[in-house]
C-alpha positions, 0 to 999 in steps of 0.5 A: 400906167397910174395904177402900175406906179402904185404897185411897188408901194402897195407890195412894200406895205404888204411885205412890211405888214407880214414881217410885223405880224407873222415874220416866220410864217413861211418858215414852215414851208421850207422842208415840205416833201413832195408826196408824188414827185413828177405828178402835176396837181392841176391841169393846164389853165387851172389853179392848184389848191395847194403849194406848188410841187416839183412838176409845177416848179419845173413847168413854171421854170420852162415857161419863165426861161422861154419868156426871158 
């Protein structure tokens, strides 16, 4: 529990660092088109090498809705 208490502060520090040193870093990812819509880049239980595609977003949303 003592470690969990530190997480919000640590994430705030990371956020502030990113905002100070490269605030527009994520702007380049807003308009990326999925070259293979509906195709999952990684199998279940594996990490993907790139940004999430449409299929991964849908799968994550289904899992998220199930948890909620």
